[in-house]
C-alpha positions, 0 to 999 in steps of 0.5 A, a space after each residue: 601621405 607617401 607623396 608628401 613624404 617623397 616630396 619633402 625628402 626630395 626637397 631636402 636632398 636638393 637643398 643639401 646638394 653641393 653647390 660651388 661658386 667661382 668668384 673673381 674680385 674687383 677689389 683693388 686691394 686684391 690686384 697686383 702688378 708684376 709677379 704672382 704673389 707667393 703661397 697660393 693657391 691656399 685653402 681654408 674653411 670659414 664658419 658662418 651661422 653654423 655653416 661651413 664653407 671651403 674657400 680655395 683662393 688663388 691669383 689669376 693672370 688678368 692681362 697686362 698693364 704697362 708691360 707688367 702682368 696683372 693678377 687678381 684674386 679668384 676664389 672657389 667657394 663650396 659648402 662642406 660638412 663642419 667638423 
């Protein structure tokens, strides 16, 4: 019984550990040429099915095209405690 309780507690702890993902968009509406858009990085929290996620969104340099800098949206996503 102690082994089962320890296994359940360990599983719950691993399931609740914070995982972070970094995502770079390939959506062409999230692509800019020229100057980096103003107001970034920005941070916001989304709520979906009772789970809260913190999103940090920024524009990152992705090389150049025709002599102009190309910027794409990059998002860092991690679960947070809902308040």
